[in-house]
C-alpha positions as CSV (number, residue, x, y, z in Angstrom):
1,M,-31.7,-26.9,31.9
2,A,-33.9,-29.4,33.8
3,I,-35.7,-26.6,35.6
4,G,-36.2,-24.4,32.6
5,A,-37.5,-27.3,30.4
6,E,-40.0,-28.3,33.0
7,V,-41.2,-24.7,33.5
8,V,-41.7,-24.4,29.7
9,A,-43.5,-27.7,29.6
10,T,-45.8,-26.9,32.5
11,L,-46.6,-23.5,31.1
12,A,-47.5,-25.1,27.8
13,L,-50.1,-27.2,29.6
14,K,-51.7,-24.1,31.0
15,A,-51.4,-22.0,27.9
16,Y,-53.2,-24.5,25.7
17,Y,-55.7,-26.1,28.0
18,G,-54.0,-29.5,28.5
19,F,-53.4,-31.8,25.6
20,S,-56.1,-30.3,23.4
21,H,-53.8,-28.9,20.7
22,S,-51.0,-30.8,19.0
23,T,-48.2,-28.1,18.9
24,P,-48.4,-27.2,22.6
25,S,-48.8,-30.9,23.4
26,T,-45.6,-31.6,21.5
27,I,-43.8,-28.8,23.3
28,C,-45.0,-30.2,26.6
29,V,-43.8,-33.8,25.9
30,I,-40.5,-32.6,24.6
31,G,-40.0,-30.2,27.5
32,Y,-40.7,-32.9,30.1
33,A,-38.4,-35.3,28.2
34,I,-35.6,-32.8,28.2
35,A,-36.2,-32.0,31.9
36,F,-36.0,-35.6,33.0
37,Y,-33.0,-36.3,30.9
38,A,-31.2,-33.2,32.3
39,L,-32.1,-34.2,35.8
40,S,-30.8,-37.7,35.2
41,L,-27.4,-36.1,34.2
42,V,-27.4,-34.1,37.4
43,L,-28.1,-37.2,39.5
44,K,-24.8,-38.6,38.4
45,T,-23.0,-36.1,40.6
46,V,-25.6,-34.8,43.0
47,P,-27.6,-37.0,45.4
48,V,-31.3,-37.3,44.6
49,G,-32.3,-36.1,48.0
50,I,-30.6,-32.7,47.2
51,A,-31.2,-32.4,43.4
52,Y,-34.9,-33.1,43.5
53,P,-35.8,-30.5,46.2
54,I,-33.8,-27.9,44.4
55,W,-35.4,-28.8,41.1
56,A,-39.0,-28.9,42.4
57,G,-38.6,-25.8,44.6
58,M,-37.2,-23.6,41.9
59,E,-39.8,-24.8,39.5
60,I,-42.6,-23.9,42.0
61,V,-41.3,-20.4,42.4
62,L,-40.6,-19.8,38.7
63,I,-44.0,-21.0,37.6
64,A,-45.7,-18.9,40.3
65,V,-43.9,-15.8,39.2
66,I,-44.4,-16.4,35.5
67,S,-48.1,-17.2,36.1
68,A,-48.5,-14.0,38.0
69,V,-47.2,-12.0,35.1
70,L,-48.7,-14.0,32.2
71,Y,-52.0,-15.1,33.6
72,K,-52.6,-12.5,36.4
73,Q,-52.7,-15.4,38.9
74,V,-51.2,-13.5,41.8
75,P,-50.6,-15.7,44.9
76,D,-51.9,-14.5,48.2
77,L,-49.7,-13.6,51.2
78,A,-49.6,-17.1,52.6
79,A,-48.4,-18.5,49.2
80,I,-45.8,-15.9,48.8
81,I,-44.4,-16.6,52.3
82,G,-44.4,-20.3,51.5
83,M,-42.5,-19.7,48.3
84,L,-40.0,-17.5,50.1
85,L,-39.4,-20.4,52.6
86,I,-38.9,-22.7,49.6
87,L,-36.3,-20.3,48.2
88,A,-34.6,-20.0,51.6
89,G,-34.4,-23.8,51.7
90,V,-32.8,-23.9,48.3
91,V,-30.3,-21.3,49.3
92,V,-29.5,-23.1,52.5
93,I,-28.9,-26.3,50.6
94,N,-26.7,-24.7,48.0
95,V,-24.7,-22.5,50.4
96,F,-24.3,-24.7,53.5
97,S,-24.8,-28.3,52.6
98,K,-21.6,-30.3,52.0
99,T,-23.7,-33.0,50.3
100,V,-24.0,-30.8,47.2
101,S,-20.3,-30.7,46.6
102,D,-19.7,-34.4,47.3
């Protein structure tokens, strides 16, 4: 939920040129509030050093993919390789780290 809410909030910023319109601005503020609240709940059971990289990494990749589809902002090869490395890091943390399950 934290990742999804932040993705929606960030895309609302782009879709409506920052805080220049009231409805998207409200969506943005509420989205970020939900994202941070949901992250705070996750932090009760997952260490911040694990939760935050997963949250940030997944948000980066999702926003890049959605932006490529919605806004035709296709990343170059270096950016795609970087995002694949981020995804690989998230997978390694989730599959192999014992810290996640503590």
